[in-house]
N, C-alpha and C positions, 0 to 999 in steps of 0.2 A: 515563602523562605524558599530561595533558590538550592536546588539540588549541587551538592559540592562535585569538582571533578574527580576526586579520588579520597580515599579513606586507609585507613589501617588496619588489618587483619593482626590481632594479638592470639598468639598459642602457648599459654602456659605449658613449660614441660617439667614434668618430673618421673624420669625414667619412661619406661614404654617404647622403646627402642622401635620397635617391629611397626606399631600401629604410628608414631611419629614417621617414619618414612613413608608409609602409603598416604597420610592425609598431606604431607607437603606434594608428594607425586600428584594425587587428584589439585592440588592446589597449582601447583604450574601447568598443568593441564589445561583448566579452566578459569584460570585468572588473566584479566590485562595488569602485570604488574608494570608495565610503563606508565599507569595511571595510578595505580594502590599498589601500597606495601606490604610486605609481612615482616611481622616483627617476633622474633623467636624467643622468647624468654624461657633459658633453662634456669630452676629453682633446685641448685645445686643438687643434681641429680647426681646418685651415688654411680650410675651404669657410665663405665668411661667413655662409651661409644658416643654418647650425646653431644659434649662440647666438641671434638673433633665433626661431629656429622655437621651441626649446624654450622659451624666456624665455613664449612667448604662451602656452603649452599651462599655465604655472603657476596652478593653484588649490589649494584646500586638495586635501590627500592627491596631490598633482604637484608634486616638487620638481624646479627645475632647478638642476645642479651644477657650476660651472667650475672646472676644473682651471687654477691660474695657470700649468704649465707642462707639457708633456705628460710624463705618469708611466707608459705603457704598460698593456698590457691589466690586471694584476695590480696595479699603482695604482692604479689607476682603479677597480678593484673591491674593492682596501681599503678608499678613501677612499668609494665607498659604503656598505661594510659598516660604517664606522664613524659615519655620518649616521646610518645606521640604528638604532645603539647597541644596544636589548634586543629586537630582531624577529628572527622568522626572514626569511631573504631568497632571493629568486631571483634567478638570475644568469642574463640573456636578453641574447643577441647582436641587435642591430639590425639582422639581415638576416633574421631570423623573423616568422612569422604564425602569430599564435595562434588556436585555436578554441575552441568553445563547451564552458565548464564546466570549462575548465582547471586552473584555480588549483582549485577545488573537488576534483577528484580525483587531483589532484597531492598535497594537503595530506592528504586520505583515506590516500592510499599510504603519504605519510611518517608518516604517525601510525598505522599499521596495525602498526607494531613498535617498540617503545623503542629498539631497537639500530641503527635505519638511520638513518643520518646525511645522504645525501644522497637524490635524487632524481632521476631521467631522463626524459621521456615518449620516446615512438617518433616517431619520425621518418622522413623521406622521403632524410635525408642526415645521419646521427649514429653514423657508424660500428658500436660494439657495438647500438646502438638501432633500427640502418635495417633499414623493413619496405619492401616484402615482401624485398628479397634483402638480406642480411647483408652489413656494412662495403661496401656500393655506394652509391653516388649514383644513388638510384630519382627517378622520375619519379612525378606524381599519375597513377593507373592511369584508362586512357583508359576514359571514361564517366562520370567522375565530378568533380564538385567538390571543391575542397580543403574547405569543410564538408560538403559529402556522405561524402567518405571519411573525414576525423574522426569523422564521426557512426555510419558504418558499423563502426571499429576501436572504438568505444566499445559500439557494440551486441554485438558476438562475442567482445568480450575474456572470457578466462578469469579474468581479475582475480588472477595468479598473483602479480603483483608481484615478480618472481624474481630472483638476487641477480645483479650484475654486480660485476667487480674495480676499476672505476674510476668515474665520471659523466663525460657529456659537457658541456662548459662552455658550450653551444652555449644549452643550457636547464636550469637546474642549483641544482636545491631544498635550501638548508643549512638544517640546524637551528640556532638560536642558541646550545642546548646544548655542540653540539661547536664551533663558533666558539669560544665560551667556553673549552673545555677544551684545544686544541690551536690556538689562534691564527688569525690571518689567512693569506692568501696568502703564499707566501714571494717578495717583489716582489724582494727585492735579487739573489735566485739568477736568478731567472725573470722579469727586468723586461720584454724585450722579450717575453714568451709562449713557448709551446711546452713546455709540461711542469707547469706551474704547479697544473693542475687535478688532475693525478696525484700529485703531491706530496703536494697537501692531503690526496686522498682517501689513499692510503697511511698518513699521518699519523693519520687516522681510523681506517683497520680496526688500527692497532697500538694505540691508544686504546679499542677494544674494540666498534667501530662494523662497521658493512656498508654498501654501497650497493644500491638499486633501480632496476629499473624500471617505471616506472607503465606498464603493456601496455593501457589503458584509454585513452589521454591521446596524439592524434596532434598535432605541431607541426611545422609547415611550416620547414625552414631551405633559406634560397634560396643561399648561400653556395656556389659552384662551385669545382671544386681547381682553382689555379691553376699557371701556370709558378712554381717552385722554383727561386730566383736560387741561384748558388753561395753567396754568402753569408747566404742564409735555410737552406740545407742544411748549412752548418757552424755555425748555430746551433741548430738542431733537432740535430745529433748529438751538441755540445757539452753539450745538455741531456738527451740520453738517457744520454750517461756519466755526469752527476751520479746521473741516477737509478736506473740501475745500482749505481752504490755503494755510494748510501743504501739501496737496495730491492730488493737482486739478486733475493730469491724472490718479491717480489709484481710486480716487473716482468717477470719468466717468467710469473707465471701469468696477466699479460694475455695474453701472445704465447701462451699454451695455450690461453685461451679463446679467442681468434682462430682457433685452427686446430680445435678442438672443436666449438667454436658449440655449448655446454650448453643455449642457450637456444631452439634451431632448432623447437621448437615452437610458437611465439610467430609466427616468418615463418610457417610451414607454416599456420596458422591465419588471418591475413591473407590469404595466398596463397588458400586454398581459398573464402573467403567473397567473398572480391574478385570472384571468378570465378562463383558460385553464385548470388548476390544480385544478379541483372541484368534484374531485371523480368519476366519472362518467368514463366509459369505453371511449375511442377513437378510432371511426372507419374513415378508410379513402375510399372514391371514389375516382377512377382514371378514369377519361373522356376524350374523344379527344377534347372537346371545352366545356367551360364554359358556363353554363346557363347564368349568371348573365346579366342584360342590361348593353350594352354599349360592353360586350364582342363580340369578330370575333366568327362568325358563331354562335350564342348562340339559335339557332330555330330549333328544329329537334328531332325526337322520343327520342331518346338517351337522349341527353339535357334534354326533357322538362321529363322525367321519375327520372334522378337523380335529378332532382328539387322538384317533388313530393317526393320521397324517402326522401329527405334533409330533406324535411318541416316536414313530419310526424315523421321520426328516432330522430330527434334533440329534440323533447322529451322526450326523456330516454338516449340517447346518445351524444357526442360530435360526428361531421360529420365534417369530415375534407375532401373538395372536391378540389382534384390537376388537373386541367385542361389546355390544352395550349390555349394561347390566341396570336397569332401572334408569335411573337420572343421569349414569356415566358412563365412561367408553374407559371400559377396563383394560390395560394396555399390559400383556404379560412377555416377560422374554426367558426363552427357554434356552439353555446352551446346555451344552452334553447331559451334566449333571447336575445344573443347579436352576433355579426360577426367581425372577423377578418381577414385583406387580408392580405396575402405575395406573393411577387413577387418576381422570381427570371430567370433570362436570360438564355435561353438554344438554343439563335438562330433560324433562319428559317428553315423550315422545309424541309429537305433533297429534293432532286430530287428521288432516289431509295431509296425505305425502311431501315431504319436500324434494325435490327432483336436486336444487342447487342451493347452497348454502355459504355464507362469507364466513359465518362462526367455524360449521366442518371444515371448511377448505386451507383456514388458516390451521387448524389443530391438524390436520393431516399435514399440511404442511412442514409444519415444527416434529411431528411425530418422523417423516421421511429424513428430512435434516438431522435430525438430534440422534438419530439412531444408525442414521448412516445404512440405509436400506438399500439393499442389492436389487430387489426384486421383489415386487407385490403380487400374490394370488390372491384377488377376489371370492370369496366364497358364496356371499349375501349380503346386500344389501339394505335390508328391510328395516327402516326406523333409522336409517344413517346415511340418508342421501347416498349421490352418484359422483361425489365429489374426491373420492378416492381415484376413478378414473381419470380425470383429468389433471390431479396433482402429480401422479405418477408420470402423464405422458408430459408434462409441463419441464419434468428433471430427466428423460428419457430413460428413465427405469423402467427394467421390463414387468410387460403385466400379464398375468393371468387371471382367468375368469373361468372356475366351473358353476355349469348351470345344474343346480340339484333337482331344482322344481319347474314352473314354468311362471314363477314370481316375473321377470322380464318381459313378458308377453302379457300378463292379465293380472291385478292387483289379487285377484281370488284364488291365486295360485293353482287351484284344484282344476282349472279348465271344465267345470259344470255350470251350463247355463242356469238361467232363473225358473226351468223349466225340468230340471236336475237332469238334463242329458250333455253326454259329451261332449265339449267343441274345439275340439284341438283341430287344429285344422281350417278352422271357420275365423275367416276377415270379415264377418257381417257384422256392419257399423250398430245397425238397427237392433241387432240380437245383444250386442253389448250394451246398448242404450237401457234395453230392458232388462236386464240383469243390474245394472249400475241403480236403477232404479229400486228394485228391489232391496238392495242392499242398503238403501236408504241414506245413502253419504253425500253422494253427487247428485245435483238436479240433471234430467234426463236431456235437459235443453244443451249441455256440454258434452262435445263428442269426446269422454274424458280416455277411451281404448285408445282412441288415436294419437291422445297429447301422450299417454302412457308411454306406448308403442316408438313414438317419435324420442322421443328423450331415453328410451334404453337402447335405440338402435344408434344413437348419435355415443352414447357411452361405451356398448362394444366396440364402435370402429375403434375404439383406441386401443383394445387389446392386443397384443401379438400371438396369441393364441386362447382358444377357448374351448374347454373341455365341456362332455356330456358323458355319463356315467353307462349309455345305450346307443346302437343305432337308432332306436326310436325316438329317442329323446332330440338326437340327432337331425332326423327328417322333420319334427313338428317343429322345432326349432326353424330351421330351413324354412320352412312356408312361409313362417313370419319374416324373418329376415333373411333375404336369399344374398344381401351384400355380403353377409358373415360366412356364410356356408363354409369358403376353402378356408376360412382360421378354425374349425373346429376339427378337434382330435378326439375318439372315442375311448376311454381308458374305464372299464369297470372298475368299480370298487373290489376292493378285496374287504375281508374280515378278520376279527379276531378269533385265533384257533383256541378252542378249551377242550381240556381231556373228555373226551365221552364214555361214559361208563354202559355195561353190556346190561342188556336185559334181558329176558324171555318173552315171550308173546304172551298175550291174553287169549281168553277163548273169544271174546265178543270183539267188538269194533272201537278201538280209541279213537277222538276226534279229538284234533286241539285247534282253539284260534289264538295266533299269539300275536302280544302288542296291540297297541292303542285301537280298541275296536269302535273305532267314531261312525257316523252318521255314512260318510262316504267311501268310510273304509269297508263297510257293507254291515254294519251294527243291525238292520233291522233285515237282512237275510240272513244274519245268523239266529235272531231272535226265532224267526219263522223255522228254522231248520231244526232249534231244539223241540221249540214249542210241538213240532208237529212231526216229530220224528219218533219210529217204534223204541220202547223201553230196551229192545236187546241192542241200541248203540247208546255208546259214554261220551260225552261231551266236555270240553274242558275250556276254560277259557283263563288264558297265563296272560296275563296284561289286565288294562280296564276297561269298561265296559261304557261306551262314549254315548248310550244312551238310555233313559230310566228303565224303560220296558225289559230291555237285555240285563242292566243291573240289578232290577228286582224281581226278573225270574226264580221260581226256585222249581227245582225237579228233582229225583232222587237220581237221573242219570245224569244230572249236569251239576260239574263243580268248579268252583272259580279260587283261582287262588292268589289275586290281586295283580298288584304290580312285581314289576322282577327286575335284577340285574341280568346283564347279558350273559356274564358268566354263570348264572344259576339254570337256565334253559337247559343245557345236555340234562342237567339232575332231572329236573320236571319232566322232560322226554322220557328219562330211565323210570323213575319213582311212579309214572301213569299207562306207562308202556304204552305210549300213542301211537298209534298203525300210522295217521295220516293227517297232515296239518290243511287247512281251508283259510286261502288268504283271497277273501273276494272283494273286492274294492269296488266302488263306482268310478271313482278319477282315475285316470291315466298318470302314472307314476313314471318317473325318468328312470329307477332303478330296482326299488324294491328289495330292501334289506332283509326285510323278513324270510324270503325267499332262500335268499343264502344261507340263513342262519338255519334254517328249517333241514335244507340239504346237507348243512355241515352235522346236522344233528343223523343223517341217515336215512332221515324220513320223507315220502313221497308227498307230494304239495296237489290239492284241489284249486287252481285259481281261476279267475276271469280274464277273458281275451281281451284285455284293454291294455295299452300304453307295453312297457318295460316286459313287465309280470308276462304278457299273453305270450310275447317275444323270446322271452328267455325260456319258458315251461317248454314252446314247441320247438325250440332250437336243443334244449337238454333233454328230452323225452322222459323226464324225471317226475310226470305229473299227467293231471288231466285236464284241459281247459274247458270252461262253459263261458255261455257268452253275456254279456253283460245285461242283456235286454230278457232274459231270463232264466237266472241265475239259481235260485230256488230249487225250480224244478229238474235244471240239468244235473246240479250237485246231488240232491238227493235219488237221480237215476244212476249216477256213479255210486255213489255209497249203498244201496241196495245190491249193486253189481259187485263189488266188493267188499260186502261184510264179512263173507266166510272168507276173504283170504285164497281166494281161487287162483287160476292160472295169469288172469290179468291183473290180478294184483302182485303177486310174484315176479312175474317178468317188469314190471313198474319199480317194484321194491329194488330189483336188484340192481336197474340202473341208478335208483337215487344212492343207493350204497355204495356203489362203484366210480358214482360221477367226483371228479376234482373240483372243491370251491378254492375259488382264488384268496389268497391270505393277504395281512398286509405288508408280507416282502414282494410279491408278484406285484401288488398295485406301486410298492415304493420304487421299485425298479423302471418302471413306465413311466413315473413321473421325474425320477433323476436323470434319467435320459434326456429329456425335455430341458428340463432344469440346468445343467449343466452347459446345454447346447446355447440357452439364452445368455446363460451368463459368460461364457466363452467368447461370444458375438456381439456384446454390447460394450460400449466405451462410453466414456464421456458424459456419466453422470452430472446432472448440473445441480448439487446441493446448492443452498444458499450460501453457505460458507457463516450462517448466524450462530453467536455464541449461547445454545441454548441450553447447558447443563443446570442452569436453576430451573429451567419448565421441568426437567425432566425429575430431577432430585424432589423436587414439589412434587409432581404425581407420582412420586416413591411413596415420600412420607403420607402422602394422603389414604394411600392402599394401605400404608400400615398403621394407619390410625394415629400418627404422632403430628405434633404442631408445626403447621408453616403461617408464613407471614398473612397476612389479609391482601397483600399487593400481589399473590402468589401469583407467577405469568401463566397465562394459560386456561384461567379458571375466572369467570366472570363472578363474581364475589356478590355485588348485588342482586343480581338476577337469583342465585343461589340462596338468600338470605331471603329473597321475596318466596321462594318455591317453598322454602320451609317453614314460611310465616303462613302459608296458604293451607299447606299441610294439618300444621296445627289448628287451624281455624276450623279446617275441613272437620278435625275428629273433635275439638270440643265443641262443635256447634252439630255433629252428629246424634240420630237419634241413639246407636247404640251408648255412645258416650252420656248422653243424659239418663238412658235406662242403669247405666252401671253406676253411675254418682246416685242415683235414687236407692238402688239395689245396697249401694256401701252404706246407706245412714239407715237401713231397716233392721230389723233385730231379730231378723229371721235364720235359723240354722240353714247351711249348707249354701249360703249365697256365693260362696268362691267358684262354686260345682257349676251354678247357674250363670253366673257371670262370663265364666269359661264356654256356655254353649252360645250365649247370645255374641260373644267373640266370635265364634266360629261361624255362627251362621250369618254375620255380618261380612266376614270375610270370603266366605263362599259366595254370598251374591254380590258382592265387589266385583269378583274376578270373573263372573257373571256377563 
């Protein structure tokens, strides 16, 4: 079917003079009346201003039509359609305001399929076509004018043109061929309105047509729900009975549509972009694990840093956090006061690191394009490939990187070799081969360390700025990658500040270990100290013991409190009257959060002279530095000297109490200066220009647990289904499943409790 050159806009009018003026002004502004006609049908309005007004508008292609008597809505529409003769018509309420390109977009939708009978655009108040909230009377979102919001709707539209069971008469496009086949509105039955549009639409469906929503056009409908009189309610009920008698199945389909909202993705799409297109710069953080509660591996120094950064930087920018969460990439947008999470399937982590990946390249490219990312800040790429470095560079998007650890230098991260010795600063390939052999993943015949560093150095070369949290970390990175040393800027981490509680000193010496005390964090030294110390030293572990010896150790002067939240640390320090904190890692840390946290609590620290920890302790003078080679003996020597809290202790304690610990806003100011400089100096970002709204809304709906199509863009459904099937097979074929299945059949008491124990043991072993 050929799209006609022109059509007729029919406005049935009964009073509402002010609304009519606004409506006509918007039509004159946004409609090509050299091609289309405007038919103003005055239904004997008592308001004496109506007739003179519509007559004053008359000219070529604007007709003023006067009903001799009041015909009602249906009769006025029929009068207009009869005058229109052989043209398509668009029925328009007088309490509407049209927007740019409205007719062209609606006609494009109408003629996208010969089976379409009617078209209804989106609106603030159009029941099935209402956005952002379905079936609701919405307001224009805050911060937008009507024209701006209509432009947004057009810009982000997926142009799905979805089917709806009935049109809405506030703005209803009807093809002339449909009128010719099924006739006009049933004015005799529905003379006074309420149900005539449904009747027409049901007849069209029975004649083989369907009705479409034009999801790239937004028209304002200012009419509001008013009080329904008893007489009007009786009329509505009577007409509803007529529709039920004539079209029981179709009428039920409308009710079902209202309950299920099959076109919810349209509303979701509008909601998302209404909030995200807010005029602020969009900054993407990439991190190996999500920090959100409930996400896998959500607690760690890098994750907590990104969480803090997101909190303070979202005050000025839109922050997007992309992070692996098991088999998915979670992508969360943080505006000033709202959050939107999207989810994209990426599959399980590979056995061997993937440096480059077509799948990740395509996904990252779509994210950068769809969300119009202005700057990328990479925090970690473990199990996420290096593709973000290249995708950002291809688009000329400013690229920042923070090196939170030494992952870019060595897959072991901790820079401790196979003999348990620090290897920061060593580029010995043979030493690396021995280490990779002990790790048991890569054959020693492969010079894996060389491959690893080459890939990461090439990726880092794409960065505009590289951040390290300490001078020590900058020096170490510079040894391996001298080509990027000029790009490195040191920005120490700031930490979240919490209210401190005052506490009086105890008679003895109370020593605490804080955080997760793994083997590389010095768990064996901690064990030695507690086990071999005199009983007048009280030891406390605030956190998790990383080895069985420390976890199982029992002494009267050793208290284990278990894991804690950051905000709980000051309370623990106060409750147990901690005098000194021991931080005794074997590995070289790039910053050491626990040092900052201890000093925030005004407690001096004993720390090993490795990495940033030793560097900072020497610079601050707020504690004692012991060697990594002789940690136990030297730590015991310090504790022996200070256990009575004499002059030496008092001097260091005073420095700790007066030391200023950088907070989040100190850190924010440093990053903001770099961000703003980069954002102001870079132009011509090369987005692909592809329409990716469906990709985004599918990700949003997947994260919300909503239904998405099997063809959802951005997700390899077949791969996902195969993965789920393999997981199911692994479960049903597992020892645990078989044991629990047997238990289920045994007539023994307490089997539910036994099942729980079996499950816990299974998952504990699985995680190990």
